[in-house]
C-alpha positions in Angstrom: 193.6 62.1 -33.1 194.0 59.6 -30.2 194.4 56.3 -30.9 191.7 55.3 -28.8 189.3 58.4 -29.5 186.9 57.2 -32.0 185.6 60.5 -33.0 185.5 64.1 -31.8 183.2 66.6 -33.6 180.3 67.9 -32.2 178.0 68.2 -35.3 177.2 64.8 -35.5 176.1 64.1 -32.0 172.6 61.9 -32.7 174.4 60.2 -35.5 176.6 58.9 -32.8 174.7 58.2 -29.9 172.7 56.0 -32.1 175.8 54.3 -32.8 176.0 54.0 -28.8 172.3 52.7 -28.1 172.7 50.1 -30.7 176.2 48.7 -30.5 176.7 45.1 -29.9 176.8 43.7 -26.1 180.8 43.3 -27.3 181.3 46.7 -26.6 182.5 49.2 -24.4 182.4 53.0 -25.6 182.3 55.8 -23.7 180.9 59.2 -24.8 181.1 62.6 -23.3 178.0 64.8 -22.9 178.9 67.7 -20.8 182.2 68.7 -19.6 182.2 71.6 -18.1 182.4 71.7 -14.3 180.3 74.6 -11.7 178.0 76.3 -14.3 176.9 75.8 -17.9 179.1 78.1 -20.4 177.4 78.5 -23.6 180.2 81.3 -25.5 181.6 80.9 -28.9 184.7 81.1 -27.0 183.7 77.2 -25.8 182.2 76.0 -28.7 185.3 73.3 -29.4 185.0 71.8 -26.0 181.6 72.8 -25.0 179.7 74.4 -22.2 177.5 71.7 -20.6 177.8 70.1 -17.2 179.1 66.6 -16.4 177.3 63.7 -18.0 179.2 60.5 -19.3 177.6 57.8 -20.8 179.1 54.7 -21.1 177.8 51.2 -23.3 179.4 48.0 -21.7 178.4 44.6 -22.5 174.9 45.7 -23.2 174.4 48.0 -20.7 173.5 52.1 -21.1 175.1 53.3 -18.0 174.9 57.3 -17.4 177.5 59.0 -14.9 176.2 62.6 -13.3 173.2 64.4 -14.9 174.6 67.9 -15.9 172.9 69.6 -18.5 174.1 67.4 -21.1 171.7 65.0 -19.7 168.9 66.8 -21.7 171.2 66.6 -24.7 171.7 62.8 -24.3 168.2 62.9 -23.9 166.9 64.6 -27.1 168.9 62.3 -29.1 167.4 58.9 -27.5 163.8 60.4 -28.0 164.2 59.4 -31.7 164.8 56.1 -30.7 161.6 53.9 -31.0 162.1 51.7 -28.4 161.6 51.5 -24.7 164.8 52.3 -23.0 166.7 50.9 -19.9 169.4 53.1 -18.0 171.5 53.0 -14.9 172.4 56.9 -14.1 175.2 56.9 -11.0 175.2 60.2 -9.3 178.8 61.4 -7.7 177.1 63.7 -5.8 174.0 66.2 -5.3 175.2 69.6 -5.8 173.9 71.8 -8.7 176.2 70.7 -11.8 175.7 67.1 -11.2 171.8 67.1 -11.0 170.6 70.4 -13.0 169.8 68.4 -16.0 167.9 65.9 -14.2 164.3 67.8 -14.3 164.7 68.2 -18.4 165.6 64.6 -19.4 162.8 63.9 -21.7 163.4 59.9 -21.5 162.3 60.1 -17.8 158.4 61.6 -19.3 157.9 58.4 -21.1 156.2 55.5 -19.1 157.9 52.3 -21.3 161.1 54.0 -19.9 162.6 52.1 -16.8 165.5 54.6 -15.1 167.9 52.8 -12.0 169.3 55.8 -10.2 171.9 55.5 -8.0 173.9 58.1 -5.4 175.4 58.2 -2.1 173.8 60.5 0.8 174.4 64.5 0.5 176.5 65.8 3.1 173.1 67.1 4.6 172.1 63.3 4.8 169.9 63.8 2.4 169.3 60.7 -0.2 169.6 61.1 -4.1 165.9 61.0 -4.3 165.3 63.5 -1.8 167.8 65.8 -3.8 166.1 65.0 -7.6 162.7 65.9 -5.8 163.7 68.9 -4.1 164.8 70.7 -7.2 161.8 70.0 -8.8 159.3 71.8 -6.4 158.0 75.5 -6.8 159.7 77.6 -7.1 162.8 76.0 -8.6 160.7 74.0 -11.2 157.3 74.0 -12.5 156.4 70.4 -12.5 157.4 67.7 -9.6 159.5 64.5 -9.8 156.1 62.3 -9.5 155.3 64.1 -13.6 158.0 61.6 -14.6 156.2 58.5 -15.9 158.9 56.3 -16.5 160.1 53.5 -14.2 162.5 55.2 -11.6 164.1 52.8 -8.9 166.6 54.5 -6.5 169.3 53.0 -4.7 171.2 54.4 -1.7 174.9 53.6 -2.3 177.6 53.5 0.4 181.5 53.6 0.0 182.4 50.4 -1.3 179.2 49.1 -2.6 179.0 47.1 -5.5 176.4 47.0 -8.7 176.3 43.6 -10.3 174.5 44.2 -13.6 174.5 40.9 -15.0 178.8 40.7 -16.4 179.1 44.1 -15.8 180.3 45.6 -12.4 180.1 48.9 -10.7 182.0 49.4 -7.7 182.2 53.1 -5.6 184.7 54.8 -3.1 184.4 57.9 -1.3 186.7 60.7 -3.2 186.3 63.4 -1.8 185.2 63.6 2.2 184.1 67.5 2.4 182.0 67.1 -0.9 180.5 63.8 0.0 181.3 62.7 -3.7 181.9 58.7 -4.7 183.7 57.8 -7.5 182.9 54.8 -9.8 184.8 51.9 -11.6 183.3 49.7 -14.1 184.8 46.1 -15.1 183.8 44.3 -17.7 185.3 41.2 -18.5 189.3 42.4 -18.8 188.2 45.8 -19.2 188.0 48.9 -16.5 186.8 52.9 -16.7 186.9 54.7 -13.7 185.3 57.8 -13.2 186.9 59.8 -10.7 185.8 63.4 -10.8 186.3 65.6 -7.1 189.6 64.8 -6.6 191.2 67.9 -4.4 194.6 69.5 -5.4 195.8 69.0 -1.6 194.2 65.7 -0.8 195.9 64.1 2.3 198.3 61.4 1.9 195.9 58.7 3.4 193.4 59.8 0.7 195.7 60.0 -2.8 196.9 56.2 -1.6 192.7 55.4 -1.3 192.2 56.6 -4.4 195.4 55.4 -6.4 194.3 51.6 -5.0 190.8 52.2 -6.3 191.6 53.1 -10.0 194.5 51.1 -10.1 195.5 49.7 -13.6 192.1 50.7 -15.2 192.3 51.1 -18.7 190.7 54.6 -18.6 190.8 57.3 -16.0 188.2 59.8 -16.3 189.1 62.7 -13.8 188.8 66.2 -13.0 191.2 69.4 -13.0 191.1 71.4 -9.6 190.3 74.5 -8.6 188.9 76.5 -5.9 185.4 77.5 -6.6 183.7 79.6 -7.2 186.2 82.5 -8.1 189.8 81.8 -7.5 191.5 80.6 -10.6 194.8 81.5 -11.7 195.8 80.8 -15.2 199.0 81.9 -14.9 199.5 78.0 -12.9 197.2 76.4 -15.2 199.5 73.1 -14.7 198.9 72.7 -11.4 195.4 72.3 -11.9 195.8 69.1 -13.9 198.5 67.9 -11.6 196.2 66.0 -9.3 194.7 63.8 -11.9 198.2 63.3 -13.4 199.5 62.1 -10.6 196.7 60.0 -9.4 196.9 58.5 -13.1 200.7 58.1 -12.7 200.9 56.3 -9.2 198.1 53.9 -10.5 199.7 52.6 -13.9 196.3 53.8 -15.6 196.5 53.3 -19.0 194.6 56.3 -20.3 193.6 59.8 -18.8 190.6 62.1 -19.6 190.6 65.4 -17.8 186.8 66.9 -17.6 184.8 69.4 -15.6 186.7 72.2 -17.3 186.4 75.4 -15.4 183.9 78.3 -16.6 186.8 80.4 -17.5 188.7 78.2 -19.3 187.8 79.0 -23.0 188.8 76.9 -25.8 192.6 78.2 -27.1 193.3 77.9 -23.1 192.2 74.3 -23.2 194.4 73.8 -26.3 197.3 74.7 -24.8 196.6 72.4 -21.6 196.4 69.9 -23.9 200.1 70.3 -25.0 201.2 70.7 -21.4 199.3 67.7 -20.2 200.7 65.4 -23.0 204.1 66.1 -21.7 203.2 64.7 -18.3 201.0 61.8 -19.6 201.4 61.0 -23.1 198.2 59.0 -23.0 196.0 62.0 -21.9 193.4 64.3 -23.4 190.9 66.7 -22.6 187.2 65.8 -23.2 185.1 67.6 -25.3 181.2 67.3 -26.1 180.9 64.8 -28.8 184.4 62.4 -27.6 183.2 59.3 -28.0 186.0 56.9 -26.5 186.7 52.7 -27.4 187.4 50.8 -24.5 188.3 47.0 -25.8 189.7 48.1 -29.4 
């Protein structure tokens, strides 16, 4: 177990989520609810790392932050239903592709009137706001109930690159990570600690883009980044080390302290990812692959 990993089994997710909700304001914790890219992949071959699409929760400075709303958001929401108090949280979307928003219609706490959710995102490649994208996926014939059925208070915020969101003493800054996909990256800063969530790295990015991303994540305590592959069909396990090289390069150039790789390809089964874990540590010792249920302590 890594020296910054709190726990790892998927079997005790409810207990660990309750711990996050009740954590004191002096804690900075990160929990992974969905770590798969492209499409949910439930299978006996993905049971250890998980098959839900992207969703990462941070508890920092007494605030609840959620990054991306893939199907992992549904699991998070089911556990939150067990908490007998009004909830307020901030949801940050990296982009509006299906694997980042498909869990939102199934996010049960959004249907409870006492709750409040602040929702942030940048414009999609077609110019649609995050509100419009979430609204559209809940229209017939895609979904039986419109967004208006959600009884919680939903507040939407349109972000641009280099935006800054101040949540008391927590600061969230943004950067454009992938021009083609119009994907945002986020850096969360609190006291002397920082975590970057940058999940649309490109293997063959131009030098200027690599330098800009490196500057954005410079010196963070934890970098959460993606593996790279060419969706939806190109995937070559014979050169698996190259899939993680972009994230490792950023981590090395930016002097980050720890690295977590997520957004695993649907074809990456558990045994394959175990071998990748070994390979990536040889290039960056303070690195690990994300799995559902993983909880990390940042300010230890």
